[in-house]
FIZA-965005 format. One record per residue (C-alpha): x, z, y; residue in one letter. Coordinates in pm, whole numbers, plus 50000, padded with zeros to 5 digits. Each point is the difference from the previous one (the first is absolute). Layout:
BEGIN
XZYA
...
REM end
This chain:
BEGIN
694637703781841M
502595016950217S
498935025250262N
501374980750297D
497504972549916R
497035023050044K
498054999150323I
500425029450232D
497005022649932K
500215014450350D
499014967050150S
496284993549990A
500534963650082L
502404995049714Q
497615018149767Q
497344975350094Q
502384971149940N
500715013549654Q
496305003549930H
499394963750087D
503164985249859D
499934981549668P
503725006749962L
499785037750017S
501965025249792D
497964992249688Q
501274964749972L
502185007449697T
497125013549791E
498584977449730H
496554997049844P
499565012849649S
499234974249737T
496695017049929T
498804990650349S
500174962949932I
496454988249941G
498954968749812F
496414996350122G
498504974250229N
500565006250372E
497834987150279S
502815001850252S
503774997150005I
500535037049950T
501985022249768V
499605037749977V
503185017949901V
500715036049910S
503025022550046I
501015026149748E
499585034850148E
500645029649772D
499524977649700G
496544988650112K
499084966850154P
499075003250365K
497804972350137P
501124984450326T
498274976650244P
499754963649903A
502754976350105A
498704965050068S
501874967450039F
497574976350174P
501314973150230F
498574981850298D
498544967049882Q
501074982250318K
502794975049949I
502144989150292F
499794962750055N
503674991749971N
502204985049731D
503435012950103D
502315028249913I
502795008950240Y
503725004950025D
500385037550027C
502505028350016L
499575032749809L
501935030450120I
500935028049760A
500845032750180F
501495024849750E
500615036650074C
503415009449861S
499025036849971R
496794996449796H
500474965049853K
496654988850138R
498794967250147L
497674995650296A
496874980349911L
497594986950262Q
496234998149966R
498824963949973M
496714987350140S
498455002849651N
500905037349994Q
502754995449740C
503605010350073F
503044977649990F
503324994650171L
499564992450372P
499244962850039I
501184979050294I
499094963650048K
503324982550027F
501064965550109N
503134990249812M
501044974650263Q
499395019350321N
500215037149912D
502995020849898S
499945028949755L
501725022950250E
497454992950271K
497015004849772A
501465032549865F
500655013850351K
496524990950123E
498405018049706F
502115031350055C
499064999850369D
496314997549914S
500025036749885K
497734991849707I
502375020549785I
501255033450133T
503774996649970L
502485029050042P
501295004450352I
503355015349921G
500674983849666G
501404966349908K
498234967749918I
502194975949814S
500294963250074T
497404981849789P
501314987149670E
498714967049865F
498845007049643I
497514972749900D
498874965050092E
497114983749818W
499134963750066R
496714988049854V
498194966750030R
496265002550046Q
498134973549795P
497394992550266K
502364992450287T
503054990149789E
502035020350253R
502635026249932F
499495034750142F
502615027150021V
499665037349955R
503085020350092I
500555037149929I
502535020050198I
500835036649956K
501185026850239S
501165035149904M
498845028850219I
502315030150012E
498335028750191P
501945029450132E
500135030949781E
497155019450167K
498104970350129E
496534994149858K
499664966649825C
497574979949786C
497145007050239I
496744986149866D
497334985950228S
496774980849963D
501954967449994A
503175010849811I
500635017849671R
503415010149864W
500074997349620L
502705005949741D
500534981749670E
497765023049796D
497204997650255D
500164962249996L
500014998449622K
496915022149982N
498204980650270L
500674966849830L
498605012249670N
496534984049962P
498765031149820M
500775022650297S
497305008550251K
501854987650310N
500614962749984L
501134991950347L
503504985149964V
499874962350032W
503114989049812G
502965009849784L
502754993150256E
500225035750146P
500435014949654F
502634974049906N
501995007350315I
500245037349924L
500494994449628H
502824975250057T
501655023250254H
499905029149755Q
501214981549690H
501984968950082Q
500524992550363R
500104962850066Q
503354986650109Q
498744966750133Q
496924986650165R
497234988449769N
498964963750064L
497154985149801R
498024967850032E
496714993149823F
498214967049955Q
496814994849810F
501684976749750E
502275028849888D
497385027349973I
498604993149652L
503224987049849Q
501035020449698S
502864997749751H
497705015749743D
498294971749808E
497075022449903N
499455009850362M
500034963750111S
497414991649735K
497895028750129L
499924984550348F
499144966149852E
497185013549786S
497435001250281I
497294973549981V
500044975750298D
502325021750209W
501744973850209D
502725002650264E
497495001850284Y
498325030349846E
503375016449936R
500974995450361K
496645013750106A
500355032749816I
503665003450099Y
498964996450363N
497385027249947E
502685022149850F
502294994650300L
497465006550274V
498715031449828H
503465014949941C
501934989050306Y
502245013450145P
500635016649666S
501434978249726Q
498025017249725T
496365010549963M
499275037150024S
496675014349890F
498344998650347P
501024963350023A
498614994749649F
496655014750107I
500014975650292S
500864971149770F
497295010349753A
497444998750279F
501134965450104K
499714985049651I
496565016149958S
500715023549709I
499585032050200L
496295002449919N
500674995249629H
502305029949952F
499915036350104S
502925013850197T
501205018649691N
500024967549808E
501924983050280L
502585027949990R
500394995649626M
500134962150033M
502755002350261Y
501925024149778K
499734975949708S
501354971550216F
503005021450102D
502044991949691R
503185016750134N
498325032050130N
501284993550352N
496655008150169F
500144964850145A
499394966049846I
501534966550081D
498264966449980F
500974993149640C
498715033849886Q
496744993850183L
499514966149836I
500945012549654I
497625029250037G
497134977150102I
500754975049722I
499825027349738L
496555010350129M
498504965050001L
497254989349764D
501104981049690D
498284968750132N
502325000050302D
503144999949782V
501224969049818N
502035017249733D
499805036049880R
503505002649857S
501275030549810P
502015008450312Y
496794999050210W
498275023549755N
502975023649997E
500205001550380Q
496255004850035R
500125029449759L
502855015450200Q
498054995750327S
496855014949849L
502115029049873F
501515006250346R
496514997650153Y
498755029949800Y
503295019349992D
499115020450306L
502935024149985D
502614972449947D
501575016749697D
499924968049789N
497455015949766H
496205001149984I
498735035449948N
496565010349877M
498515002550348E
501264965550096E
498774985549671L
496585015150069N
499974982950338N
500844966849836L
497205002949743F
497515011750262K
500784968850203D
499574978949687Y
496605015949932H
498854993550357D
501094963749978K
498164995649670L
496905016150144D
499994975150286A
500994969949788F
497795002749692L
496324991150011I
499435018249672D
501505034250073R
499295011649646T
503164981549900L
502075026650176I
501305024849740P
498095032650016G
503115021650022W
500994981750320M
496885011450189N
500705037149998G
503015017350151E
500485024049707K
499584973549729S
502314976450186R
502605027350032N
499765007849626D
500544963449913Y
503074998050223L
501445031849851I
499764983749658N
501714968750131M
502745021050158M
500615018049670E
500044967249811K
502404980350219Y
502175026350173T
502185029449915D
497755030449964N
502545020550192S
498914984350331N
496984983750155D
501834970450152N
500064964049883M
502054969350077T
498784965250088A
500494988549640T
497905028649867Q
497294992650257L
499914963949884E
499455011449640K
497005021050105I
498544970850195M
500424976449706N
498425024349755E
497035004250232L
499644962150018S
500084996549620R
497425027449955S
497564987150263Y
500184962249998R
496684995050183R
501225015150325I
502644984550230P
503615010449952H
501525022950262M
502174970550106W
496904981450116Q
498565027350223L
502715023650122L
502544992650271Y
498424967750122R
499654982750336M
496394990950089P
501024963750065F
503094978050029N
501625016950300V
502874975150017L
497724970050047S
497665019050230Y
502855008050236A
500514963250075S
496554996350155V
500505031050211T
503324986550127F
500125019950324C
502895007950227Y
499995027850254R
502145015250269K
502175027849870T
500055020650318F
496335003650104P
498675012750330S
499285037049996S
496884994150208S
498044984949710S
497155021549877S
499985018349669Y
497064999249765Y
501005025449736Y
501915032749992H
502505018949790L
499025036149933Y
502995022049929T
500735034849873D
500015017450334G
496454990150078G
501124976550273G
498724964650018E
502654972750010H
499144963850045Q
501744976049767I
499934962549955R
502034973549832C
502974990550217Q
499204963149955N
496264998449935C
498645005050350L
497424972450011R
497804984049739N
501484966749902R
497434979049818F
500744971949759A
497644973249876L
499365004949630S
501054970749786N
496955003649777Q
496394989250048V
497645020149780I
496964980849873C
496895020049911L
497034988349801S
496495008750112Y
500055027049734E
502805016850194G
502744992449749E
503404985050078I
499874965049855C
503204985450143D
503075008050210I
501514972050206I
503545001250137R
500464988150357L
502774975050058V
502074998650216P
498875031950172F
501535023049740S
501185025650216E
491075128849569R
497435042050143S
496574997050128T
498545027850203L
496555014049947S
497695015850249F
496715018549984I
497634997850291I
497705028950071D
496894980950109I
497975018750263P
496445005549891D
498354983750299D
497634970750041D
502484971950073I
502145006949696Y
497005003849772L
498584967950142L
503314981849946T
500245011649640I
496444988549944D
500834965150132V
503054997649775L
497935009349696V
497464973350093R
502704973550044L
501615009049670Q
496604997549834R
499414966650170L
503314986949864S
498815006749646L
497094976550054F
502114973950176L
503164999449787F
499385018749673A
499974982249667I
496884979749929E
498495023249736T
500325030450227F
498674981050301R
496934988649801T
499305035049874A
500435014850345A
497694974350153A
497355007949740D
500225037050080N
499494992550370N
497094976849928N
501714971250177G
499635014750348H
502254975650190E
498965016750323E
501675032149890L
503214981049937L
499914983550341R
499395033950162N
502655018049794W
497265019949824F
498715014450328F
496205002150005P
499804978450311T
502184975450190R
499775021150317M
501435030049819E
502964979049884M
500604986450352L
499945034850151E
502475012649739T
502374970750066I
499795006650374R
501065036549950I
502864990049769I
501324974050245V
499795022950302Q
501835027849815T
502754976349888A
500334986550354M
500605035250134E
502835004449748I
501634966450081F
499805006850373A
502175031049957K
502744982049805E
503084984350153E
500274962450031R
502875002849750C
499375026449735I
502715018449804H
499605003749623I
502115017749741Q
500504985649653S
498854997449728P
497724973750145C
497944971649853Y
499744970050233V
497124975149976F
499764965750160G
496954978650085D
496755009349822L
497604975350167H
496795015149868G
501255002349640N
498145031549905F
500724994949631K
503775001850053D
499625030250228L
498035018549732I
502734990549752T
502665014550231Y
498035032350036S
499905003049621Q
503724992349964Y
501545018750290F
497695028350104W
497995003749685K
499565037750010C
497544999650295S
500364999450378P
500955036949987F
502934997749760L
502214969850058N
503654990749962T
502024988950296G
498904982550317K
498094967350033Y
500634974350273L
497734969750049F
501474972050211L
496784984550132G
497704970249941D
497295020249830Y
497224975250082V
499044962949989D
499894974649721R
499135025149726G
496435008949901D
500225037450059H
501795005950331S
497535027250100I
500605019549679E
503784996750038V
499995013050358V
497625029149942I
501765009649675F
503355002750181L
498455017750300F
498635026449764C
503435007149856F
501465001050351K
497465026750092I
500595020649686L
503824997349997A
501154988750347P
503625010349938N
500304980249678H
497974968350061F
501234977750282F
498614967250131M
501524976250254I
498374970350167R
500234964149883G
499184967350170N
496524999249838H
499075032950163E
499274980050317I
496494989750108R
500784963650079E
501624994849661V
497095015749813Q
497514977350176R
501904969849866R
500125014049647F
497515021249802T
499955036550108F
497754995050302F
497464980549793A
500185026049720E
499285028650238C
497294980250182Q
498234993449670K
500455033449823R
500425025250283L
499624991850369S
502034985650285V
500135035050151E
501665014049686I
502424970449996W
500965007450360D
500445037249921L
502314991749709I
502094978450232N
500135028350254D
501615019749717C
502404971249930F
500985000450371D
501385035449958C
502014993649682M
503805003949997P
502034968050007L
503095010149802A
501385026749770A
503475013749925I
500705013449652I
502825025549970D
501484987450331D
501374970349807C
497204975149933I
497684984450256V
496544989449885G
497984974950205V
497304975049920H
501634968150125G
503565005750113G
502395011750267I
499064990950360P
501974976350219A
499075016350332T
501255035049923I
503105010349809S
499705037349925T
497575021249806I
499725023850294E
498254972750198Q
497214998649741I
498905035050100Y
499174987150350D
497354975549878I
496635011850138P
497095014249799V
497414985549948P
501024963649977L
496894978349997S
501774967850102N
503615001549877P
500984965250122L
499145008550360R
500695037350002Q
503345001149818N
501854969549867V
502335020949781A
497025014049808A
498714964649948W
503414989149871E
500265028749752M
496674988949852M
500734962449999W
503764993649967N
501514986349679D
503544999849857P
501794967749919I
502994993249777D
501684970750172D
500105009750367D
503585001150130D
499235004750369S
502185025750171A
496965017150151K
498325003249661G
496514988850109F
498154967150036C
496404989550050R
497705006249704N
499044964349910F
498275012449682K
497275019250184R
500074985850349G
500565034450153T
502675026649995G
503584994149888Y
502094993349693L
502995023049962F
503134991449803G
502865019549849E
501825003850332N
496945015850156G
499645023149701V
503635011150017K
499755007850371K
496805020049958F
501325019749702L
503325007350167R
498505010250335K
497445023449842N
502215013449716A
497524986849743I
500754986349655D
496914979949899F
496824984550135I
496935000049776I
497044978950107R
496914981549878A
498244969850162H
501034973049747E
498794991649651V
502414990149720F
499404991849637A
501735031849878D
498515021850272G
503355005850170F
502904981450160Y
503415009950134L
501414986150324Y
503345005050176S
501935008449683R
497455025849897G
499895018550332K
496444987950074V
497535007349719I
496584983550000T
497245016749796I
496564984649934F
497535022349816S
496914978349949S
500064981049670S
498244966649953G
500144993350373Y
501494965049977S
499744970649761F
501475000749749P
499265037449986P
502805022150128N
501095033649865S
499825031950203A
502965022850069S
500625033250168I
503195019150076S
501015035149903L
502605016450224I
501405030649831S
503325017749951N
502034974550199N
498514970749809K
497634972350107I
498174988449690R
497614970749980I
497065004649764I
498314967549899K
496475001849863I
REM end
């Protein structure tokens, strides 16, 4: 890099800027191929090394995580890009975007009301770029206009690029870098766009093309291009057209969906650079399935023209060639040929069109790891493949057999011969084709149910959740330019589980066709309340064996306990008084926890959501075995219960105390909100009061209801999904108003009508009233809310879905308001004929319904 680019060492401030700047003087250095690892990574991180005196020098990790918040908007904008080129150094000025990547300065532009001259002058006057005082700034030259129609809105949007030459005076300092602006030449841009380089902060290919075109063949006329979806996948190559048609059940809607995702993740660039590809990979949920090194190699294999940018066709072809065989209708010879070429590019790290011994070793190591994970009988793996030395000896023999001994490089054809010989020699293990270079699922179909559209120019005030650590030791926040807010979609599949915990059926939802669990370990304090709580859980689990275990076990267990029914009634406590005192302590402790929680609690996914239980202790035990089987101290995700724990069932006391115990042990992972049966007057009319009066005491019943009085009334999951027991209230319109509901709430109807409505309201499908609410004729209290009411509530609170309980359905779930209101009922056999139970899993931008 030229000396005039270097930061003045006499300036301490500029030294600090260089220390913190990801685009410092080392930006043209590349990682050595030996630094590319092939192991599993727990985070999106790649560690690179720089050759120094012939030895690899480790450098700090460079991460590419993105904020998981997606902005709730479905538009892209007309915009103007300005290219300022320095005539002396042949450099362009790039501006830092809100996602910390650099691109041509972007100006929102109204084609009807704004003029190019006015927008250009206003930007120059803004002083964002330090322009020469004595030099000349040429009149902007129109060099590119790109019109594209977005599938979601069916509207055309225009992106215009203009260029202005800057001619500084002879001794005048130019190309002054700042925190917001970097001046880069053609070589810098080429290195920064390379996915194998350590600095991946240029958003698109346009800056490089502008300099490259200027240097080699200056355009004589303005470039006008118009793109419509119908033209994108058109190809004069018959084989290529068949490739697009080979995808199973990939209809026009799904094609438009993934094209829209491509647009919003690339815009305002026309092509997808590697940072945009990382963003796109996160959105389609493959980021957790590949390490960053693997994503680099995948992107490189998609880039069939070695341009360091991929267009939509290249993206689709690359994905198609990585799909499972079951997702492809016809594996033609052309498909096999192209897949081999892509696999070859994937492992050709140095881009020399040959696989050397080191790269071949990486390929076979990956193959061994895949076999180790895939095969149940690992003895089928050839012995020579398990050791590094024996594997290397085998590959040397293959190299000598199929290549010229004068070099250690092989072509794609020679690689195919080695793969085929391996398959013939070891027929009991899967072929390399089956395991290597594969997507974890059908990405093209998955994209259709995550059909989200976001604003391209997000607010800079939004918070960041992850960081980019760069070479200088500075910490730079980075997020996807478009993914600023989680945008959930209702899964189009209902998963049916048997009572043995196996998937017995998958049902597709019609017409509402629109993965990462986290673990935690709780360090349980060794004090009396926690030990007491654990003891109660053990007793309840033991009780469930007597109540619900298979007949032979129940008979044997009863014989061992000499038929002491009194012990069962008292949960194996020696006396009834000891059980009552223990329950009192558990309830009082849980009440103290609930009293400290907000009326509307905030939860982060992954989260399991449960509907009405109504004293169904058997189902609750089943859920504990399915979804937090490890123990209360090692669970996956969060657990939200939507109320109605008591009444009608035979074991309401066990259900309540069981959940209270988990709330005490893991208060930040188990959440309970109040339902309409957690009210004294309701319980007197049903069964819980009588159950407590008979088995416990009226005093304990009243204490449990004191605890119910302090329970939260609503929950928000990932700031996108509202959970309530009944429905949205008619008397308040914002979530903020829920926080003002008093605690405790012993008489909701008199103390706060909104709380009563959230516990009692029901959705309805055929209400067309403008207000969106009408009297609840089904229950005689509360309101019914229709689709208009749902739309207003969602729009006003920036929410995507409402998940609630309160109603029983044969399948255990029901969808109202075009899938925006999801009803979950989690007590099986509640109605006649017996209903199924369902729960919901909210994870990784998906709402899945699990039917049991």
